[in-house]
VOGU-3710 file (C-alpha; in Angstrom, 3 decimals, decimal comma):
1> mpssrfptst> -57,675/18,330/28,482  -60,177/20,739/29,105  -58,896/24,450/28,726  -59,058/25,798/32,588  -59,546/29,162/31,094  -63,395/28,351/29,758  -64,404/25,910/32,021  -67,268/23,356/30,748  -69,473/20,779/32,130  -67,029/18,248/32,900
11> srpasalkdt> -64,126/20,217/34,751  -67,170/22,608/36,780  -70,441/21,650/37,949  -73,620/23,416/35,861  -74,556/25,059/39,041  -71,529/26,420/40,169  -70,996/27,746/36,434  -74,462/29,461/36,572  -73,391/30,754/40,108  -70,772/33,250/38,826
21> vepavtgtrs> -71,649/34,039/35,460  -74,713/37,168/35,519  -77,538/35,453/33,873  -77,766/38,998/31,975  -74,796/38,221/29,678  -74,644/34,973/29,016  -76,101/33,479/25,943  -75,505/33,979/22,090  -76,869/37,378/22,232  -74,541/38,387/24,801
31> vfralsilha> -71,654/37,255/22,745  -72,973/39,324/20,349  -73,512/42,285/22,433  -69,615/42,007/23,454  -68,330/41,662/19,753  -70,604/45,257/18,562  -68,664/46,898/22,021  -65,505/45,970/20,094  -66,856/46,949/16,757  -67,753/50,560/18,472
41> fsarrphlsg> -64,405/51,747/19,037  -62,649/53,386/16,453  -60,211/56,381/15,564  -63,039/58,798/16,399  -64,155/56,981/19,097  -61,367/55,316/20,843  -62,814/55,620/24,406  -66,205/54,555/25,816  -67,648/54,791/29,119  -70,731/52,145/30,731
51> revaekfgcs> -72,914/55,041/30,060  -72,425/55,317/26,473  -72,244/51,492/25,997  -75,656/51,227/27,311  -77,415/54,308/25,526  -75,930/52,941/21,728  -77,245/49,176/22,515  -80,042/49,516/23,996  -79,245/47,886/27,143  -79,476/48,582/30,736
61> lptayrllra> -76,339/50,346/33,087  -75,763/47,029/34,872  -75,636/45,095/31,639  -73,375/47,434/29,685  -70,850/47,124/32,890  -71,318/43,606/33,054  -70,184/43,039/29,452  -67,053/45,165/29,890  -66,091/43,904/32,593  -65,884/40,640/31,513
71> leaehflvfd> -64,141/42,040/28,348  -61,787/43,624/30,823  -60,991/40,548/32,326  -60,196/38,784/28,895  -57,598/42,024/27,757  -59,746/42,701/25,488  -60,065/46,185/26,803  -58,127/48,351/29,598  -59,950/50,527/32,256  -59,003/54,067/32,809
81> kstrtyslgp> -59,958/55,176/36,306  -58,961/58,612/35,901  -61,248/58,963/33,051  -63,731/56,241/33,681  -63,950/54,893/30,374  -62,682/51,749/28,287  -60,525/51,426/25,669  -59,179/48,192/23,475  -56,664/46,084/25,632  -53,453/43,865/24,696
91> eilrlsgvml> -55,635/40,504/23,268  -56,448/42,794/20,289  -52,761/43,049/19,927  -52,074/39,787/20,663  -54,903/38,310/17,756  -53,590/41,329/15,605  -49,964/39,791/15,321  -51,487/36,195/14,753  -53,403/37,699/12,000  -50,670/39,290/10,263
101> qrdsvvaqtq> -48,033/37,386/10,753  -49,716/34,795/8,952  -48,557/33,346/5,868  -46,045/36,419/5,629  -48,638/38,501/4,173  -47,691/41,742/6,120  -44,326/41,560/4,794  -45,025/41,299/1,186  -47,545/44,181/1,594  -45,643/46,278/3,342
111> stlirlralt> -43,364/45,601/0,189  -46,147/46,594/-1,767  -46,616/49,454/-0,665  -43,510/50,866/-0,529  -43,235/50,244/-4,030  -46,082/51,986/-4,922  -45,274/54,505/-2,763  -41,929/55,408/-4,819  -43,016/54,576/-8,302  -46,481/56,787/-7,971
121> getvgvfwrl> -45,133/59,364/-5,444  -48,391/59,268/-3,725  -50,107/58,457/-0,543  -50,564/54,486/-0,599  -52,603/52,244/1,640  -54,904/49,041/2,758  -58,245/48,935/3,645  -59,792/46,138/5,159  -63,872/45,311/4,740  -65,179/45,245/8,546
131> gnqrtcthem> -68,784/44,241/8,236  -70,793/46,908/5,863  -67,946/49,810/5,516  -63,881/50,194/5,181  -61,548/50,985/7,658  -57,970/52,087/6,882  -56,007/49,641/8,240  -51,962/50,535/7,153  -51,313/53,845/5,089  -47,775/55,248/3,625
141> agphtdrvea> -48,090/59,194/2,832  -46,683/60,309/-0,345  -43,862/62,617/0,220  -45,711/65,785/-0,934  -46,814/68,914/1,361  -50,049/68,697/-0,813  -51,102/64,872/-0,112  -53,912/63,451/0,757  -54,477/61,076/4,024  -57,391/58,776/4,921
151> gvgedypltr> -56,128/57,838/8,586  -55,158/54,537/9,987  -58,522/53,162/11,624  -60,987/55,618/9,695  -64,021/53,847/9,210  -65,788/54,890/5,581  -68,625/53,384/3,524  -67,960/50,225/1,032  -70,535/52,480/-1,505  -68,096/55,632/-1,870
161> gaagkallit> -64,933/55,756/-2,640  -62,378/53,598/-5,295  -61,481/51,248/-1,975  -64,644/50,860/-0,815  -65,822/49,799/-5,059  -62,507/47,690/-5,271  -64,276/45,567/-2,184  -67,280/45,003/-3,922  -65,643/44,211/-7,382  -65,978/40,141/-6,474
171> lhdsairelv> -69,542/40,131/-5,010  -72,605/39,115/-7,536  -74,898/42,445/-8,438  -77,693/40,539/-6,734  -75,665/40,688/-3,150  -74,727/44,365/-4,216  -78,121/45,819/-4,290  -79,076/43,768/-1,178  -75,934/45,783/0,753  -76,863/49,276/-1,014
181> adpavpeplr> -80,975/48,277/0,382  -79,123/48,211/3,953  -80,576/51,910/5,875  -77,654/51,803/7,604  -75,160/51,668/4,189  -75,157/55,446/2,342  -76,517/55,076/-1,174  -74,252/55,592/-4,427  -73,643/58,745/-5,458  -75,522/58,350/-8,829
191> gvdalltele> -77,426/55,620/-7,927  -76,780/51,375/-7,462  -77,829/51,170/-11,459  -74,581/53,718/-12,306  -72,533/51,490/-9,404  -72,805/48,178/-10,773  -72,360/49,758/-14,628  -69,187/51,294/-13,378  -68,173/48,063/-11,437  -68,065/46,212/-14,907
201> vsrrrgytvs> -66,090/48,142/-15,884  -63,549/48,510/-13,238  -63,662/44,134/-13,331  -62,129/44,702/-17,150  -58,841/46,698/-16,583  -58,615/45,564/-12,849  -58,948/48,507/-10,318  -61,799/51,417/-9,413  -61,414/55,091/-9,710  -63,248/57,861/-7,548
211> vaetvagavs> -62,971/61,738/-7,725  -64,066/63,492/-4,516  -66,016/60,701/-3,306  -65,259/60,752/0,560  -62,440/63,647/0,249  -62,913/66,801/-1,906  -60,131/67,316/-3,947  -58,616/64,057/-3,959  -58,529/60,968/-7,042  -57,859/57,721/-5,703
221> iaapipwlqq> -57,526/54,199/-7,415  -57,719/50,712/-5,749  -57,951/47,197/-6,783  -58,812/43,643/-4,879  -55,164/42,205/-2,755  -55,134/38,492/-4,037  -55,296/37,240/-0,004  -56,711/34,774/1,549  -60,863/35,333/0,029  -61,950/37,627/-2,121
231> glavcsitap> -63,598/40,982/-0,942  -61,336/41,069/1,894  -58,549/43,934/1,485  -58,105/46,543/-0,734  -54,750/48,491/-2,037  -54,960/52,114/-2,917  -53,529/55,273/-4,320  -54,827/58,384/-3,377  -53,512/61,966/-4,565  -54,719/65,337/-4,825
241> qsrfgpreve> -57,219/65,906/-7,820  -55,063/68,843/-9,113  -52,022/66,557/-9,766  -53,623/63,200/-10,556  -55,391/64,058/-13,752  -57,015/60,908/-16,442  -53,130/60,442/-17,607  -51,689/59,660/-14,354  -54,616/57,335/-13,503  -54,174/55,195/-16,069
251> kagatlveem> -50,479/55,028/-15,138  -50,883/54,475/-11,456  -53,888/51,777/-12,488  -51,890/49,711/-14,489  -48,455/49,990/-11,839  -51,291/48,675/-9,277  -52,335/46,038/-11,474  -48,970/44,743/-11,762  -48,537/44,618/-8,047  -51,212/42,837/-7,519
261> qrlrshlgrr> -50,445/40,158/-9,947  -47,046/40,352/-8,310  -48,390/40,037/-5,174  -50,504/37,254/-6,238  -47,486/35,025/-7,130  -45,549/35,184/-4,142  -48,933/34,634/-1,900  -48,673/31,649/-4,040  -52,360/32,187/-5,323  -53,537/30,357/-8,481
271> paedvqfedp> -54,674/32,985/-10,697  -58,326/31,006/-11,291  -58,420/31,749/-7,631  -59,031/35,337/-8,362  -61,088/37,644/-10,691  -59,443/37,900/-14,105  -59,257/41,309/-15,349  -57,893/42,249/-18,557  -54,346/44,110/-18,792  -54,958/47,961/-18,984
281> raghr> -52,342/48,529/-20,944  -53,297/46,064/-23,712  -55,425/49,027/-25,809  -52,172/51,312/-25,670  -48,883/49,386/-26,621
//
C-alpha cells in the first residue's frame, strides 16, 4: 500500500506533485544538500540560521530556507523563533534509538566502557567514523581530577589521534593514501608513509597509540569495535601523559584487546570477519 507520507505517482498526479514541491529543492542534488545541512550540526555548532546555511553551501537564501523548512516539516530540525535558528529535531533521536537498540550493541558497548574505566581508571569513549572525520558519540570520564576528555559530539580528524588511526586499521594502503590526498583531511603529523608503517605495527598488536596528536599532554589508545562492519567505530582510552607512560599504555592495550575479543564473542562475530591481531602480551609472558 502506498505511503501517505511519501506520495507516489499512483497516489497523486505528477502535476499535483510539481505544484506542491519547489523546483529548487527537488532531485538528487537537493537530497545531498539536505543531508549536508544535517552534517553541519555539531557540538561546536548546535544552531544554524538560514543565512549561515546559504553561505556555507553556496545556495540562495530562499533555497536554504526551503531546505530547512522541509527538514523541519519532517521533524529532523526544530525552529527557535526567538533566535531565528534551527537545531536538530526529535526525528534524529528516533532514528538514533532504532540504530542504538539494534543487535543489543548499546548494552554490550556500555558494559565494555564500564569495565575499561574500572580496570584502567581513565577516560574511555567510543568514536564513529562520519565521512572523513570521527566523532565522539559516547564517553565516560575517568575518576581523576586531572583527566582528559574528548567531548561527546566533538569532531576530530581520521589521520590524527589513536581513535582516528584505529578507524584506518582495516583499510588498504591505497585507500589511506586516497583519503590523505583529500585537501579537507589534515595530513598525518609525520607524513603518510610513517602513518602506514605505524598502522602495520598497530595491526599486529591490536591497537593504536597517540601522544599529544589532538590534545596537548594526552596519551590515547584505541581499537576497532568488532561490530556490523569494519572501520565503523572504535573504543578508546585516554589519559594525561604524566600518568600514562609506556608500561601503562602496554597494560591498558592488552586490556583493551581482551575487551574487544569479549565483545566480539557477545556480538556473535566470527573471527574471520575481523582483522586478526596478535596477542600483545605474547612476547611478555
